[in-house]
C-alpha positions in Angstrom: 8.0 9.1 -16.9 8.1 6.2 -14.4 9.7 6.2 -11.0 10.7 3.3 -8.7 7.3 3.4 -7.1 5.8 2.3 -10.4 7.4 -1.1 -9.7 7.5 -1.2 -5.9 4.1 0.1 -4.8 1.8 -2.3 -6.8 3.5 -5.1 -5.0 3.2 -3.4 -1.7 -0.5 -3.2 -2.3 -0.6 -6.9 -3.2 1.1 -7.8 0.1 -1.3 -5.4 1.9 -4.3 -7.1 0.3 -3.0 -10.5 1.4 -2.4 -9.3 4.9 -5.8 -7.7 5.2 -7.7 -10.6 3.7 -6.0 -13.4 5.7 -4.9 -11.7 8.9 -7.4 -8.9 9.4 -7.3 -5.2 10.1 -5.2 -5.1 13.2 -2.3 -7.1 11.7 -2.5 -5.4 8.3 -2.4 -2.0 10.1 0.6 -3.1 12.2 2.5 -4.1 9.0 1.6 -0.7 7.3 2.7 1.3 10.4 6.0 -0.7 10.4 6.5 0.1 6.7 5.7 3.7 7.4 8.3 3.8 10.2 10.9 2.3 7.8 10.1 5.0 5.3 10.4 7.7 8.0 13.8 6.2 9.0 14.9 6.4 5.3 13.8 10.0 5.1 15.7 10.9 8.2 18.8 9.0 6.9 18.6 11.0 3.6 18.3 14.2 5.5 21.3 13.5 7.8 23.4 12.4 4.8 22.5 15.5 2.8 23.8 17.7 5.8 27.2 16.1 5.7 30.1 17.4 3.6 30.6 15.1 0.7 33.9 13.3 0.2 35.9 14.7 -2.7 34.6 13.0 -5.9 31.2 12.1 -4.4 29.6 15.6 -4.7 27.0 14.0 -7.0 25.5 12.2 -4.0 24.6 15.6 -2.4 22.9 16.7 -5.6 21.1 13.4 -5.9 19.9 13.5 -2.2 18.6 17.1 -2.2 15.3 16.3 -4.0 15.1 12.9 -2.2 13.6 14.4 1.0 10.6 15.9 -0.9 10.1 12.6 -2.8 10.5 10.5 0.4 8.0 12.6 2.3 5.6 12.3 -0.6 6.1 8.5 -0.6 5.7 8.2 3.2 2.4 10.2 3.3 1.0 8.5 0.2 2.0 5.0 1.4 0.3 5.5 4.8 -2.9 7.0 3.4 -3.3 4.6 0.4 -2.3 1.5 2.3 -4.6 2.1 5.2 -7.5 2.9 2.8 -6.7 -0.3 0.8 -6.6 -2.5 3.9 -9.7 -0.9 5.5 -11.8 -1.5 2.3 -10.7 -5.1 2.0 -11.7 -5.8 5.7 -15.0 -3.8 5.5 -16.1 -5.5 2.3 -15.1 -8.9 3.8 -17.3 -8.2 6.8 -20.2 -7.8 4.4 -19.4 -10.4 1.7 -17.7 -13.0 4.0 -15.6 -15.3 1.7 -17.3 -14.3 -1.5 -16.0 -12.0 -4.3 -12.4 -11.8 -3.1 -11.1 -10.6 -6.5 -13.7 -7.8 -6.6 -12.7 -6.7 -3.0 -9.0 -6.7 -4.0 -9.6 -4.7 -7.2 -12.0 -2.2 -5.6 -9.6 -1.6 -2.7 -6.7 -1.1 -5.1 -8.6 1.4 -7.2 -9.4 3.5 -4.2 -6.1 3.1 -2.4 -4.0 3.6 -5.5 -6.0 6.7 -6.5 -5.3 8.5 -3.2 -1.7 7.1 -3.0 -0.9 8.4 -6.5 -2.7 11.7 -6.1 -1.0 12.5 -2.8 2.5 11.3 -4.0 2.4 13.3 -7.3 1.0 16.4 -5.6 3.6 16.5 -2.8 6.6 15.3 -5.0 6.0 17.3 -8.2 3.5 20.2 -7.7 5.3 23.4 -8.6 8.2 21.6 -10.3 6.4 20.5 -13.5 3.4 22.0 -15.4 -0.1 21.2 -14.3 -0.7 19.2 -17.5 2.5 17.1 -16.9 1.4 16.6 -13.3 -2.1 15.4 -14.4 -0.6 13.1 -17.0 1.9 11.7 -14.5 -0.8 11.1 -11.9 -3.3 9.5 -14.3 -0.6 7.3 -16.0 0.9 6.3 -12.6 -2.6 5.4 -11.2 -3.5 3.5 -14.3 -0.3 1.6 -14.5 -0.2 0.6 -10.8 -3.8 -0.4 -10.8 -3.4 -2.4 -14.0 -0.4 -4.3 -12.6 -2.4 -5.3 -9.5 -5.4 -6.4 -11.6 -3.1 -8.5 -13.8 -1.6 -10.1 -10.6 -5.0 -10.8 -9.0 -4.9 -14.5 -10.0 -1.6 -15.0 -8.3 -2.7 -13.0 -5.3 -5.8 -15.3 -5.0 -3.6 -18.4 -5.1 -1.5 -17.0 -2.3 -4.5 -16.1 -0.3 -6.1 -19.5 -0.7 -2.9 -21.2 0.3 -2.4 -19.1 3.4 -6.0 -19.5 4.4 -5.6 -23.3 4.2 -2.3 -23.4 6.1 -2.6 -20.6 8.6 -3.8 -21.9 12.0 -5.0 -18.4 13.1 -7.4 -18.0 10.1 -11.0 -18.2 11.1 -13.1 -20.7 9.3 -15.8 -19.4 6.9 -19.2 -18.9 8.5 -17.8 -17.1 11.6 -18.3 -13.4 11.9 -15.3 -11.3 11.2 -14.7 -8.4 13.6 -12.5 -5.4 12.9 -10.7 -5.9 16.2 -9.7 -9.5 15.1 -11.5 -11.1 18.1 -12.9 -14.4 17.1 -16.7 -14.8 17.2 -18.0 -17.1 19.9 -20.5 -18.9 17.7 -21.0 -19.5 13.9 -22.9 -16.6 12.3 -25.5 -19.0 11.0 -26.6 -20.0 14.6 -27.3 -16.4 15.7 
């Protein structure tokens, strides 16, 4: 069983990796919060639409939107937690590793972020509606699939990151300390 998130969320994590690697914690967090706000707006929209009386012939929309609220809440919470964890790990590992081992940082952050994202989503969306075995299977399969997609896309992600780092005027040159608050270092790290 695959849902739309099986296609959408691996790519959201790829974009999150790129933002965190190139632009830092503050900007990545800002993008994640904006995405979170859009998901909340979608949830509110679904709720308001589900309260309205359906037009004759469109009763199926009411039936389709009823479970949407639970799934949307699951997606909102999972997206926020998983994406913030993902970006935080990319930035913290970059502070330690500087410009080295980018692929490792991206993959490790994905494993942790996707694990919590998938666990939270599946628990909120499906707990009590399917058997525990089905829930565990769906969670493990979803986590494995989304993580595998991002691992397979890492070479493309690395190309995008390299291109952005070369062209982005706000990107700090290698050798300068990277701070979580995105303030540029005053002197190269090697001279301290």
